[in-house]
N, C-alpha and C positions, 0 to 999 in steps of 0.2 A: 545401498549403503550398509556397511558392516556396523556392528554395535559401536566400535571405536570411532568410526567416521561420523556416525550420528551424534555421539557424545561430544566429539570435537566441534561439530557444526553448532550444536546447542550451546556449548561454552563460548564459542566465538560470537554467536548472536547475543547471548546475555551480556558479554563484555561490550559489544557494540551498542546495545540498548542502554547500558549504564553510561557509556561515554556520551551518547546522544542526549540522554536526560540531563546530564551534567552541563553539557553545552547549552541546552535550552534554558536551564535554570540560571546559569551564569549571565545569560542575556535577558532574563526576565520574560521568556517566551513560553506560551502554552501551546499544546499540540492537539489536533483532532485527526482521527484516522477515518478513511472511507475504504472499505475492503470488499473485494469480490472473491477472486480465486484464493486468497489467503484466508478467508473465512474467520478473521479475527486474530490471526497469528501475530500480526504486527503489534496489536494492542496486548496480546498475551505475553509477548516477550518484554514489552515495556513494563507491564504491571508485575512481572516477575522480579523486578528490581525494587527494593525498598525505597520509598519516597517518590515513586512514580506519580502519585496523586498531586504532587506539586506542579507537574508539567502536563500530564495527560488529562485533557479536559473532558473528552468523550470519544467514543468510537462508533462508527456505523458499519454494520455488516450488511451489505446490499448485494446478496448473491444473485438474486433474480433481476431481470430487466425491470420488472414492475417495482421492485424495491428501490432500484436506482432512481427511477422517476418519482416515486412517492416520497421517499425519505430524503433524497438529495436534490430533487428538482431537475434531474437530467431529462431533457426533452425526449419524448418517445420518438420524435422525428429524427433526432440526432442518432439514436441507437439504430433506428431503421436504416438510415443512410450509411452510417459508418460501421455498424456492428458494436456490440458491447465491448469487444476487445479491440480498442482503437485509441490513438492518441487523443482524439477529440472527446471521447467519453471519459477517459482518465482525467483529462483537464476539467471537464464539467463536474466530475465527481469531487475533485478537490475544491473547486469553486463553490459547489453546493454544500460541502461540509463546513466551509468557513461561514457561508451565509446562514447556516443553521446551528451555529455554535458561537461561543464567545472566545474561541481559540485564536491565537496569533498566526499559527502555521498549520497547514493541512498537508496530508499525504494520502494519495489514493492509489489503489492497485487493482488492475483488472487484467485477466489473461486466461490462457488455456493450460490448466495444470495437467490434464490427461487423466487416465490413459486414452479417453475418448474425447470427441468434440473438436478435434483439429480438422482443418481443411488445407487445401493447397495454398491458399492465401494467408491463412492463419493457423499455422501448424501447432501441435502440442509443444509447449515450452515457450510460446510467444507471450510476453507479459509487458504491459505498459504501466509505468509508475509515474505519477505526477505529484509535484510538490509546489507549494506556493505560500508566500507570506501574505497576510492581509494587506490590502492596498498594493499588492504586487501582481505580477503576471505569472501564470503557471509555467513551470519547467517540466518537460516530459522526457523520460528515458525509455527507449525501446530495448527490451531484453530478449534475446533469442537463446534460451537455455538448451533447446533441443529436447528430444523425447528421452529424458534422463530418469523419468519416474515422477509420479505425482508429488511425493514428499520432498524430493530434492528441488523440484521446480518451486514449490511453495516456500521452502526455506531460503532459496536463493532470492526469491522475490522479497522476502522480509529484509535480507541483507541489502538489496538494492534500494529498498525504501529508506532504510536508515542512512545509507550513503547519500541519497539524493536530498533528504531533509538536511543533513549536515552541510551539504553544499549550498543549500538555499538560505540557511540561517546565517 
């Protein structure tokens, strides 16, 4: 990414964060995040917008498998069976975030940002995003960004998280 591309991406994400916060606030909804490969970027973009505290209830950064289990209650057996980068784990992360917060809506992100860690089955750039409302069922999005670089994968994951939450609310 060139400097201009990064600036454009940041501006677009800040705009999307603001729009999402407004949409949640208009519906009286609060939000919790559960992040792995984004390492808190979803929450960071949301909190960059003034007034985010009216919507963002809390965020979990669960980078390790142990953290996913300890903080969100994701079963170790689920991670062992499907891998941390899977639809099943993303959904369990969203469910766990809701169970461990007072929020109305959860969004979870898990993936392989790179440059290492990819496999033939789970290549660099594969990201799962799950979102759900309390009392609802999780909706999951499988993103295949490709090996485009660590930062671009993470930024596109944030954009996908915002889009999915917007679709769920």
